[in-house]
C-alpha positions in Angstrom: 82.0 67.0 224.1 84.8 67.6 221.5 84.5 64.1 220.1 80.8 64.5 219.5 81.3 67.9 217.8 84.0 66.4 215.5 81.8 63.4 214.7 78.8 65.6 213.8 81.0 67.8 211.5 82.3 64.7 209.8 78.9 63.2 209.4 77.3 66.3 207.8 80.5 67.5 206.0 80.6 70.7 208.0 84.0 72.4 208.2 85.2 72.4 211.8 86.9 75.7 212.7 88.3 75.4 216.2 88.4 78.6 218.3 91.5 78.0 220.4 92.3 81.7 220.8 93.1 81.5 224.5 94.1 77.8 224.6 97.7 77.8 223.2 99.6 75.2 225.2 96.4 73.3 226.4 95.8 69.7 225.4 93.0 67.1 225.3 94.0 63.5 225.4 97.6 64.4 224.5 96.6 66.5 221.5 97.1 70.2 221.5 94.3 72.7 221.3 93.8 74.2 217.9 94.6 70.9 216.0 91.3 69.1 216.3 89.4 70.9 213.5 90.0 71.5 209.9 91.3 74.9 211.0 92.4 76.3 214.3 92.5 79.9 215.4 95.1 81.1 217.9 95.3 84.7 219.4 98.5 86.6 220.1 96.7 89.6 221.5 98.5 91.6 224.2 96.9 89.7 227.1 97.5 86.2 225.8 100.1 83.7 227.0 102.5 84.8 224.3 101.9 88.0 222.4 102.8 89.9 219.2 100.8 92.9 220.6 98.0 91.9 218.2 97.1 89.4 215.5 97.1 85.7 215.7 97.6 82.5 213.7 95.5 80.2 211.5 96.6 76.6 211.5 95.2 73.7 209.5 95.8 70.3 208.0 95.0 71.2 204.3 98.1 72.8 202.8 96.1 74.1 199.8 93.5 75.7 202.0 96.2 77.3 204.1 98.0 78.6 201.0 94.7 80.1 199.8 94.1 81.8 203.2 97.7 83.2 203.1 97.0 84.5 199.6 93.8 86.2 200.6 95.4 87.6 203.8 98.3 89.2 201.8 96.1 91.3 199.5 95.5 88.5 197.0 98.2 89.7 194.8 98.7 87.6 191.7 102.1 86.4 190.5 103.1 89.4 188.3 105.8 92.1 188.3 103.1 94.7 188.8 100.1 94.8 191.2 97.6 92.4 189.6 94.5 91.2 191.4 92.0 88.7 190.2 90.5 88.2 193.7 89.5 90.6 196.5 92.1 90.3 199.2 92.8 91.7 202.6 95.9 93.0 204.5 95.7 90.6 207.5 99.3 89.6 207.6 101.5 89.9 210.6 104.5 92.1 210.1 107.9 90.4 210.0 109.0 92.2 213.1 106.0 91.1 215.2 106.3 87.6 213.8 109.9 87.5 215.1 108.7 88.6 218.5 106.1 85.8 218.5 108.6 83.1 217.4 111.0 84.1 220.1 108.3 83.6 222.7 107.2 80.3 221.3 110.5 78.9 222.6 109.4 79.6 226.2 105.8 78.6 225.8 106.1 75.5 228.0 107.7 77.6 230.8 104.9 80.2 230.5 102.3 77.5 230.7 104.0 76.1 233.8 104.1 79.5 235.5 100.4 80.1 234.8 99.5 76.8 236.2 101.6 77.6 239.3 99.7 80.9 239.7 96.4 79.1 239.4 97.4 76.6 242.1 98.5 79.4 244.4 95.2 81.1 244.1 93.4 77.8 244.6 95.3 76.8 247.6 94.7 80.2 249.3 91.2 81.2 248.1 89.8 77.7 247.5 89.6 77.2 251.3 87.0 80.0 251.5 83.5 78.6 251.3 81.6 80.2 248.4 84.6 80.7 246.1 85.0 78.2 243.4 87.6 77.5 240.6 87.2 75.9 237.2 88.2 72.2 237.5 90.6 70.4 235.1 88.6 67.6 233.6 90.1 64.1 233.1 92.3 63.9 230.0 92.8 67.6 229.8 95.7 69.9 230.5 94.8 73.6 230.8 97.3 76.4 230.1 95.5 78.3 232.9 96.0 81.4 230.8 93.6 83.2 233.1 92.6 82.3 236.6 88.9 83.0 237.2 86.7 82.4 240.2 83.0 82.5 241.0 81.8 84.1 244.1 78.6 83.1 245.9 77.5 86.3 247.7 75.0 84.4 249.9 77.9 82.4 251.3 80.8 84.8 251.3 78.9 87.9 252.2 80.5 89.9 249.4 79.8 90.1 245.7 82.1 89.9 242.7 81.9 93.6 242.4 82.9 94.1 246.1 86.1 92.2 245.4 86.8 93.9 242.2 86.5 97.3 243.8 88.6 96.3 246.8 91.4 95.3 244.4 91.0 98.4 242.4 91.3 100.6 245.5 94.8 99.0 245.8 95.6 99.7 242.1 95.1 96.1 241.2 93.1 95.4 238.0 90.6 92.5 237.9 87.7 92.1 235.6 84.3 90.5 235.5 84.0 87.4 233.3 83.0 88.1 229.7 79.6 89.6 229.2 77.4 87.1 227.1 77.0 88.2 223.5 73.2 88.2 223.8 73.4 90.8 226.6 75.4 93.2 224.5 73.4 96.3 223.4 74.3 95.7 219.8 72.5 92.4 219.9 69.6 93.3 222.0 67.1 92.6 219.2 68.7 89.3 218.2 67.3 85.9 219.1 69.3 84.1 221.8 69.4 80.5 222.9 70.4 80.6 226.6 69.8 78.6 229.7 71.0 81.1 232.3 74.5 79.7 232.8 76.4 82.4 231.0 74.4 85.1 232.7 75.2 83.6 236.1 78.9 83.3 235.3 78.9 87.0 234.2 77.1 88.0 237.4 79.4 86.1 239.9 82.6 85.5 238.0 85.9 87.4 238.4 89.1 87.2 236.4 92.1 87.6 238.7 95.5 89.0 237.7 97.4 86.1 236.1 100.5 87.5 234.3 103.4 85.2 234.0 105.8 87.8 235.5 103.8 87.9 238.8 105.7 87.0 241.9 104.5 85.0 244.9 104.5 88.3 246.8 102.1 89.8 244.2 99.8 86.8 244.6 100.0 87.0 248.4 99.0 90.7 248.3 96.0 89.9 246.2 94.9 87.0 248.3 95.2 89.0 251.5 93.0 91.8 250.2 90.3 89.2 249.3 90.7 87.3 252.5 90.5 90.4 254.7 87.4 91.7 252.8 85.5 88.4 253.4 86.5 88.3 257.1 84.9 91.7 257.7 
């Protein structure tokens, strides 16, 4: 419903900040994720499709606003030969060295997206045949970077839970993780009001993130799939 969100923001003059942290390389109707809003946020954390070990990028269409953000992110230092500050700033800048690492990886972004999509298709071809295991579809008009392949497991159909699969992989020294725990279930927000319909809770209960690193070989993928297939066959 991206078009609806953009329309509402324009109608009520609400700045649209697009969280595209995990979506670098994805597209909707030919337009890249992170470019729909007034600002877009991209993450270069260690587990993302390209990484600078940490940090990220703010993109936007308003050059003056981006210049202000850059000013505030670099300690808000005024143009003076000494340290002069007329605003409170922050030290959010990415170091030159880490920025160089990121720029180098941007050159191979398309190749990394392609490999992640291949990994997703491998998992889907192997595990998608198992009744009770489902994958996130790619909606019409969209291209996903498939940064992370995640599945949902219906224990009533498969006979195993998400946690059974996670522990079976862990026993073979293979890391997988549950889908993200909803914010309203986090202890720090236990007293906060939440607007939920049960979908996020169900995804957390039955969802599993599979290993999806670009450097994975087909042999690695085969090993993971065999563990899951053998567990469900028991």
